[in-house]
N, CA and C atoms as an extended XYZ file, in Angstrom:
384
Properties=species:S:1:pos:R:3:atomname:S:1:resname:S:1:resid:I:1 pbc="F F F"
N      -123.610       42.484      113.940 N   UNK     1
C      -124.588       43.167      113.117 CA  UNK     1
C      -124.178       43.003      111.651 C   UNK     1
N      -125.095       42.669      110.823 N   UNK     2
C      -124.793       42.434      109.413 CA  UNK     2
C      -124.815       43.745      108.635 C   UNK     2
N      -124.268       43.704      107.441 N   UNK     3
C      -124.207       44.887      106.592 CA  UNK     3
C      -125.573       45.373      106.145 C   UNK     3
N      -126.577       44.482      106.129 N   UNK     4
C      -127.901       44.888      105.685 CA  UNK     4
C      -128.511       45.933      106.611 C   UNK     4
N      -128.073       45.959      107.846 N   UNK     5
C      -128.648       46.868      108.831 CA  UNK     5
C      -127.971       48.238      108.823 C   UNK     5
N      -126.888       48.368      108.090 N   UNK     6
C      -126.167       49.644      108.052 CA  UNK     6
C      -126.772       50.559      106.993 C   UNK     6
N      -126.877       51.808      107.354 N   UNK     7
C      -127.315       52.808      106.375 CA  UNK     7
C      -126.123       53.163      105.486 C   UNK     7
N      -126.360       53.789      104.332 N   UNK     8
C      -125.229       54.218      103.488 CA  UNK     8
C      -124.270       55.139      104.230 C   UNK     8
N      -124.802       55.981      105.124 N   UNK     9
C      -123.942       56.881      105.891 CA  UNK     9
C      -123.035       56.088      106.819 C   UNK     9
N      -123.571       55.067      107.464 N   UNK    10
C      -122.781       54.248      108.377 CA  UNK    10
C      -121.668       53.528      107.609 C   UNK    10
N      -121.973       53.020      106.415 N   UNK    11
C      -120.967       52.329      105.621 CA  UNK    11
C      -119.883       53.297      105.139 C   UNK    11
N      -120.242       54.549      104.924 N   UNK    12
C      -119.294       55.535      104.400 CA  UNK    12
C      -118.448       56.173      105.490 C   UNK    12
N      -118.845       56.067      106.738 N   UNK    13
C      -118.084       56.687      107.837 CA  UNK    13
C      -116.636       56.216      107.800 C   UNK    13
N      -115.755       57.149      107.888 N   UNK    14
C      -114.335       56.826      107.895 CA  UNK    14
C      -113.737       56.649      106.514 C   UNK    14
N      -114.539       56.644      105.472 N   UNK    15
C      -114.027       56.448      104.122 CA  UNK    15
C      -114.165       57.692      103.271 C   UNK    15
N      -114.766       58.720      103.799 N   UNK    16
C      -115.060       59.906      103.001 CA  UNK    16
C      -113.943       60.915      103.007 C   UNK    16
N      -114.344       62.159      102.879 N   UNK    17
C      -113.418       63.270      102.764 CA  UNK    17
C      -112.518       63.379      103.982 C   UNK    17
N      -111.292       63.791      103.735 N   UNK    18
C      -110.355       64.041      104.825 CA  UNK    18
C      -110.488       65.472      105.319 C   UNK    18
N      -111.503       66.171      104.853 N   UNK    19
C      -111.834       67.538      105.258 CA  UNK    19
C      -110.797       68.562      104.801 C   UNK    19
N      -109.967       68.213      103.827 N   UNK    20
C      -108.957       69.166      103.359 CA  UNK    20
C      -109.235       69.645      101.942 C   UNK    20
N      -110.231       69.089      101.285 N   UNK    21
C      -110.509       69.441       99.901 CA  UNK    21
C      -110.909       70.889       99.719 C   UNK    21
N      -111.741       71.398      100.614 N   UNK    22
C      -112.183       72.787      100.502 CA  UNK    22
C      -111.015       73.743      100.696 C   UNK    22
N      -110.164       73.455      101.668 N   UNK    23
C      -108.998       74.305      101.912 CA  UNK    23
C      -108.084       74.307      100.685 C   UNK    23
N      -107.836       73.140      100.135 N   UNK    24
C      -106.983       73.023       98.950 CA  UNK    24
C      -107.585       73.805       97.788 C   UNK    24
N      -108.889       73.696       97.602 N   UNK    25
C      -109.597       74.412       96.543 CA  UNK    25
C      -109.397       75.915       96.682 C   UNK    25
N      -109.592       76.452       97.896 N   UNK    26
C      -109.491       77.897       98.096 CA  UNK    26
C      -108.055       78.398       97.993 C   UNK    26
N      -107.113       77.624       98.499 N   UNK    27
C      -105.709       78.035       98.406 CA  UNK    27
C      -105.274       78.083       96.947 C   UNK    27
N      -105.725       77.105       96.158 N   UNK    28
C      -105.376       77.119       94.739 CA  UNK    28
C      -106.008       78.315       94.033 C   UNK    28
N      -107.236       78.655       94.385 N   UNK    29
C      -107.891       79.814       93.768 CA  UNK    29
C      -107.209       81.112       94.186 C   UNK    29
N      -106.803       81.211       95.446 N   UNK    30
C      -106.118       82.422       95.920 CA  UNK    30
C      -104.743       82.567       95.269 C   UNK    30
N      -104.042       81.466       95.081 N   UNK    31
C      -102.740       81.562       94.416 CA  UNK    31
C      -102.927       81.968       92.950 C   UNK    31
N      -103.987       81.484       92.321 N   UNK    32
C      -104.282       81.910       90.942 CA  UNK    32
C      -104.620       83.389       90.897 C   UNK    32
N      -105.370       83.849       91.886 N   UNK    33
C      -105.724       85.266       91.964 CA  UNK    33
C      -104.475       86.132       92.160 C   UNK    33
N      -103.544       85.662       92.977 N   UNK    34
C      -102.295       86.406       93.192 CA  UNK    34
C      -101.458       86.460       91.913 C   UNK    34
N      -101.566       85.424       91.102 N   UNK    35
C      -100.770       85.377       89.875 CA  UNK    35
C      -101.256       86.355       88.808 C   UNK    35
N      -102.482       86.821       88.899 N   UNK    36
C      -102.982       87.774       87.898 CA  UNK    36
C      -102.180       89.075       87.916 C   UNK    36
N      -102.127       89.795       89.047 N   UNK    37
C      -101.336       91.038       89.028 CA  UNK    37
C       -99.838       90.789       88.867 C   UNK    37
N       -99.346       89.663       89.404 N   UNK    38
C       -97.917       89.375       89.257 CA  UNK    38
C       -97.555       89.099       87.793 C   UNK    38
N       -98.417       88.403       87.086 N   UNK    39
C       -98.179       88.140       85.657 CA  UNK    39
C       -98.257       89.422       84.844 C   UNK    39
N       -99.222       90.266       85.178 N   UNK    40
C       -99.334       91.550       84.486 CA  UNK    40
C       -98.092       92.398       84.736 C   UNK    40
N       -97.635       92.426       85.992 N   UNK    41
C       -96.418       93.164       86.311 CA  UNK    41
C       -95.248       92.657       85.473 C   UNK    41
N       -95.098       91.334       85.411 N   UNK    42
C       -93.981       90.756       84.669 CA  UNK    42
C       -94.070       91.103       83.183 C   UNK    42
N       -95.238       90.934       82.596 N   UNK    43
C       -95.405       91.216       81.165 CA  UNK    43
C       -95.156       92.684       80.840 C   UNK    43
N       -95.748       93.579       81.628 N   UNK    44
C       -95.543       95.002       81.381 CA  UNK    44
C       -94.103       95.416       81.686 C   UNK    44
N       -93.501       94.787       82.690 N   UNK    45
C       -92.106       95.086       83.006 CA  UNK    45
C       -91.168       94.711       81.881 C   UNK    45
N       -91.363       93.527       81.326 N   UNK    46
C       -90.531       93.092       80.197 CA  UNK    46
C       -90.798       93.969       78.974 C   UNK    46
N       -92.074       94.289       78.744 N   UNK    47
C       -92.427       95.110       77.576 CA  UNK    47
C       -91.866       96.528       77.688 C   UNK    47
N       -91.650       97.006       78.913 N   UNK    48
C       -91.162       98.377       79.089 CA  UNK    48
C       -89.643       98.496       78.997 C   UNK    48
N       -88.950       97.376       78.867 N   UNK    49
C       -87.492       97.441       78.744 CA  UNK    49
C       -87.117       98.089       77.413 C   UNK    49
N       -86.045       98.865       77.399 N   UNK    50
C       -85.625       99.516       76.149 CA  UNK    50
C       -85.292       98.504       75.057 C   UNK    50
N       -84.713       97.383       75.464 N   UNK    51
C       -84.446       96.294       74.523 CA  UNK    51
C       -84.580       94.989       75.305 C   UNK    51
N       -84.614       93.902       74.590 N   UNK    52
C       -84.718       92.613       75.268 CA  UNK    52
C       -83.341       92.007       75.506 C   UNK    52
N       -82.362       92.871       75.620 N   UNK    53
C       -80.990       92.416       75.839 CA  UNK    53
C       -80.736       92.023       77.286 C   UNK    53
N       -79.670       91.284       77.446 N   UNK    54
C       -79.254       90.795       78.755 CA  UNK    54
C       -78.993       91.937       79.736 C   UNK    54
N       -78.279       92.946       79.298 N   UNK    55
C       -77.903       94.055       80.185 CA  UNK    55
C       -79.134       94.814       80.687 C   UNK    55
N       -80.094       95.038       79.814 N   UNK    56
C       -81.319       95.740       80.236 CA  UNK    56
C       -82.119       94.912       81.236 C   UNK    56
N       -82.196       93.602       80.997 N   UNK    57
C       -82.928       92.746       81.932 CA  UNK    57
C       -82.244       92.726       83.297 C   UNK    57
N       -80.933       92.613       83.307 N   UNK    58
C       -80.182       92.597       84.574 CA  UNK    58
C       -80.367       93.920       85.312 C   UNK    58
N       -80.303       95.026       84.599 N   UNK    59
C       -80.493       96.340       85.233 CA  UNK    59
C       -81.898       96.451       85.820 C   UNK    59
N       -82.885       95.933       85.106 N   UNK    60
C       -84.271       95.950       85.605 CA  UNK    60
C       -84.413       95.076       86.841 C   UNK    60
N       -83.785       93.911       86.805 N   UNK    61
C       -83.899       92.970       87.927 CA  UNK    61
C       -83.110       93.432       89.150 C   UNK    61
N       -82.160       94.324       88.969 N   UNK    62
C       -81.376       94.816       90.098 CA  UNK    62
C       -82.105       95.871       90.908 C   UNK    62
N       -83.225       96.372       90.417 N   UNK    63
C       -83.994       97.320       91.228 CA  UNK    63
C       -84.702       96.541       92.337 C   UNK    63
N       -84.763       97.083       93.547 N   UNK    64
C       -85.382       96.357       94.659 CA  UNK    64
C       -86.833       95.946       94.383 C   UNK    64
N       -87.596       96.836       93.762 N   UNK    65
C       -88.998       96.531       93.484 CA  UNK    65
C       -89.126       95.316       92.558 C   UNK    65
N       -88.329       95.294       91.496 N   UNK    66
C       -88.389       94.174       90.550 CA  UNK    66
C       -87.935       92.877       91.193 C   UNK    66
N       -86.905       92.936       91.997 N   UNK    67
C       -86.411       91.721       92.658 CA  UNK    67
C       -87.466       91.156       93.613 C   UNK    67
N       -88.083       92.018       94.393 N   UNK    68
C       -89.121       91.566       95.335 CA  UNK    68
C       -90.319       91.005       94.583 C   UNK    68
N       -90.738       91.686       93.545 N   UNK    69
C       -91.881       91.210       92.765 CA  UNK    69
C       -91.567       89.879       92.080 C   UNK    69
N       -90.335       89.704       91.592 N   UNK    70
C       -89.964       88.446       90.940 CA  UNK    70
C       -89.944       87.304       91.950 C   UNK    70
N       -89.454       87.559       93.144 N   UNK    71
C       -89.467       86.523       94.183 CA  UNK    71
C       -90.899       86.148       94.543 C   UNK    71
N       -91.769       87.133       94.669 N   UNK    72
C       -93.177       86.846       94.949 CA  UNK    72
C       -93.799       86.053       93.805 C   UNK    72
N       -93.443       86.379       92.579 N   UNK    73
C       -93.957       85.652       91.416 CA  UNK    73
C       -93.489       84.201       91.430 C   UNK    73
N       -92.222       83.988       91.706 N   UNK    74
C       -91.692       82.627       91.760 CA  UNK    74
C       -92.391       81.795       92.832 C   UNK    74
N       -92.593       82.378       93.997 N   UNK    75
C       -93.265       81.651       95.083 CA  UNK    75
C       -94.696       81.299       94.671 C   UNK    75
N       -95.411       82.268       94.131 N   UNK    76
C       -96.802       82.023       93.738 CA  UNK    76
C       -96.899       81.011       92.604 C   UNK    76
N       -96.006       81.110       91.617 N   UNK    77
C       -96.044       80.202       90.467 CA  UNK    77
C       -95.805       78.761       90.914 C   UNK    77
N       -94.760       78.536       91.681 N   UNK    78
C       -94.440       77.159       92.031 CA  UNK    78
C       -95.371       76.590       93.098 C   UNK    78
N       -95.937       77.421       93.944 N   UNK    79
C       -96.945       76.942       94.886 CA  UNK    79
C       -98.209       76.536       94.133 C   UNK    79
N       -98.645       77.379       93.212 N   UNK    80
C       -99.831       77.076       92.405 CA  UNK    80
C       -99.583       75.833       91.539 C   UNK    80
N       -98.410       75.731       90.995 N   UNK    81
C       -98.034       74.577       90.171 CA  UNK    81
C       -98.090       73.286       90.988 C   UNK    81
N       -97.543       73.314       92.202 N   UNK    82
C       -97.554       72.126       93.058 CA  UNK    82
C       -98.977       71.729       93.438 C   UNK    82
N       -99.811       72.711       93.756 N   UNK    83
C      -101.204       72.416       94.101 CA  UNK    83
C      -101.944       71.794       92.917 C   UNK    83
N      -101.737       72.339       91.742 N   UNK    84
C      -102.399       71.818       90.549 CA  UNK    84
C      -101.950       70.409       90.206 C   UNK    84
N      -100.642       70.156       90.282 N   UNK    85
C      -100.143       68.817       89.998 CA  UNK    85
C      -100.626       67.810       91.035 C   UNK    85
N      -100.749       68.246       92.279 N   UNK    86
C      -101.263       67.348       93.309 CA  UNK    86
C      -102.673       66.883       92.960 C   UNK    86
N      -103.517       67.793       92.527 N   UNK    87
C      -104.886       67.435       92.151 CA  UNK    87
C      -104.877       66.458       90.977 C   UNK    87
N      -104.046       66.720       89.984 N   UNK    88
C      -103.973       65.833       88.817 CA  UNK    88
C      -103.507       64.441       89.232 C   UNK    88
N      -102.474       64.388       90.069 N   UNK    89
C      -101.962       63.091       90.533 CA  UNK    89
C      -103.030       62.356       91.335 C   UNK    89
N      -103.700       63.063       92.243 N   UNK    90
C      -104.741       62.418       93.050 CA  UNK    90
C      -105.879       61.894       92.183 C   UNK    90
N      -106.188       62.593       91.102 N   UNK    91
C      -107.290       62.173       90.231 CA  UNK    91
C      -106.929       60.998       89.334 C   UNK    91
N      -105.688       60.904       88.874 N   UNK    92
C      -105.351       59.940       87.840 CA  UNK    92
C      -104.414       58.814       88.258 C   UNK    92
N      -103.826       58.873       89.440 N   UNK    93
C      -102.952       57.788       89.893 CA  UNK    93
C      -103.702       57.006       90.959 C   UNK    93
N      -104.019       55.750       90.650 N   UNK    94
C      -104.858       54.968       91.562 CA  UNK    94
C      -104.068       54.262       92.662 C   UNK    94
N      -102.834       53.886       92.392 N   UNK    95
C      -102.033       53.192       93.399 CA  UNK    95
C      -101.600       54.177       94.487 C   UNK    95
N      -101.934       53.860       95.729 N   UNK    96
C      -101.684       54.794       96.841 CA  UNK    96
C      -100.188       55.097       97.013 C   UNK    96
N       -99.352       54.074       96.953 N   UNK    97
C       -97.913       54.280       97.167 CA  UNK    97
C       -97.317       55.151       96.060 C   UNK    97
N       -97.651       54.850       94.826 N   UNK    98
C       -97.132       55.640       93.702 CA  UNK    98
C       -97.656       57.067       93.782 C   UNK    98
N       -98.928       57.223       94.139 N   UNK    99
C       -99.521       58.563       94.267 CA  UNK    99
C       -98.787       59.371       95.332 C   UNK    99
N       -98.508       58.760       96.475 N   UNK   100
C       -97.822       59.462       97.562 CA  UNK   100
C       -96.418       59.871       97.146 C   UNK   100
N       -95.691       58.953       96.515 N   UNK   101
C       -94.331       59.255       96.049 CA  UNK   101
C       -94.364       60.373       95.003 C   UNK   101
N       -95.320       60.325       94.100 N   UNK   102
C       -95.419       61.347       93.052 CA  UNK   102
C       -95.717       62.720       93.647 C   UNK   102
N       -96.613       62.780       94.622 N   UNK   103
C       -96.945       64.061       95.250 CA  UNK   103
C       -95.743       64.616       96.009 C   UNK   103
N       -95.063       63.763       96.759 N   UNK   104
C       -93.879       64.219       97.498 CA  UNK   104
C       -92.792       64.679       96.522 C   UNK   104
N       -92.581       63.916       95.449 N   UNK   105
C       -91.574       64.300       94.449 CA  UNK   105
C       -91.935       65.626       93.790 C   UNK   105
N       -93.212       65.823       93.526 N   UNK   106
C       -93.664       67.082       92.932 CA  UNK   106
C       -93.360       68.255       93.850 C   UNK   106
N       -93.675       68.102       95.137 N   UNK   107
C       -93.405       69.187       96.077 CA  UNK   107
C       -91.914       69.449       96.215 C   UNK   107
N       -91.095       68.390       96.291 N   UNK   108
C       -89.649       68.589       96.361 CA  UNK   108
C       -89.127       69.296       95.110 C   UNK   108
N       -89.605       68.879       93.937 N   UNK   109
C       -89.192       69.521       92.693 CA  UNK   109
C       -89.539       71.005       92.708 C   UNK   109
N       -90.776       71.322       93.089 N   UNK   110
C       -91.209       72.724       93.110 CA  UNK   110
C       -90.405       73.544       94.104 C   UNK   110
N       -90.118       72.975       95.254 N   UNK   111
C       -89.331       73.688       96.262 CA  UNK   111
C       -87.912       73.944       95.749 C   UNK   111
N       -87.291       72.919       95.153 N   UNK   112
C       -85.914       73.063       94.656 CA  UNK   112
C       -85.844       74.103       93.539 C   UNK   112
N       -86.775       74.050       92.602 N   UNK   113
C       -86.746       75.002       91.488 CA  UNK   113
C       -87.061       76.419       91.974 C   UNK   113
N       -88.008       76.555       92.916 N   UNK   114
C       -88.334       77.880       93.456 CA  UNK   114
C       -87.136       78.466       94.212 C   UNK   114
N       -86.482       77.652       95.016 N   UNK   115
C       -85.307       78.142       95.757 CA  UNK   115
C       -84.194       78.526       94.786 C   UNK   115
N       -84.005       77.742       93.740 N   UNK   116
C       -82.998       78.074       92.730 CA  UNK   116
C       -83.323       79.410       92.065 C   UNK   116
N       -84.593       79.606       91.733 N   UNK   117
C       -85.013       80.877       91.128 CA  UNK   117
C       -84.829       82.053       92.067 C   UNK   117
N       -85.199       81.879       93.325 N   UNK   118
C       -85.053       82.949       94.316 CA  UNK   118
C       -83.575       83.276       94.521 C   UNK   118
N       -82.745       82.240       94.612 N   UNK   119
C       -81.315       82.467       94.754 CA  UNK   119
C       -80.767       83.231       93.545 C   UNK   119
N       -81.228       82.886       92.351 N   UNK   120
C       -80.779       83.584       91.136 CA  UNK   120
C       -81.182       85.052       91.151 C   UNK   120
N       -82.409       85.318       91.570 N   UNK   121
C       -82.869       86.708       91.657 CA  UNK   121
C       -82.021       87.483       92.663 C   UNK   121
N       -81.775       86.893       93.821 N   UNK   122
C       -80.963       87.557       94.844 CA  UNK   122
C       -79.531       87.767       94.342 C   UNK   122
N       -79.019       86.799       93.624 N   UNK   123
C       -77.675       86.917       93.055 CA  UNK   123
C       -77.591       88.095       92.079 C   UNK   123
N       -78.615       88.227       91.251 N   UNK   124
C       -78.655       89.352       90.317 CA  UNK   124
C       -78.866       90.667       91.060 C   UNK   124
N       -79.796       90.666       92.020 N   UNK   125
C       -80.142       91.897       92.731 CA  UNK   125
C       -78.959       92.467       93.516 C   UNK   125
N       -78.174       91.583       94.114 N   UNK   126
C       -77.057       92.064       94.923 CA  UNK   126
C       -75.755       92.117       94.127 C   UNK   126
N       -75.829       91.740       92.861 N   UNK   127
C       -74.677       91.881       91.977 CA  UNK   127
C       -73.480       91.071       92.369 C   UNK   127
N       -73.702       89.980       93.039 N   UNK   128
C       -72.562       89.163       93.514 CA  UNK   128
C       -71.998       88.297       92.416 C   UNK   128
C-alpha cells in the first residue's frame, strides 16, 4: 500500500505522544502549588528570627517543625526543578542521545543536591 492511501492519522500512529505529557504537566503544577506555602513558611521563618546570625538560624533549624518543613521544601524544590529542566531540555535539545544524557544528568544532580541538603538539615536537627 502506498503512502497516498494513508490518512494523516495512520501516518502519525506510533509517532505521537507517549501519553505522559499530561501527567508531567500536572505533577509540575502540583509541585509548584506545594512550593507556595513552603516558600511562605521559609520567608516568614527567616524574617521572624531575632537576628540573621548563625546561632539563631541553627537554633531555629533544630526545632522538629522547622527541620521537617525544610526537608519538605528541599524535596519539593528539587523535584520541581528537575521537572522544569526536563521540559526545557526536551524542547531545546534535538539530538536524542544528548537529550537523554542531559535529562539523566539533571535528575542525578537534583537527587544528589537534595540528599546533601536533607543530610545537612538532619545533621543540624540532631546536633551531631
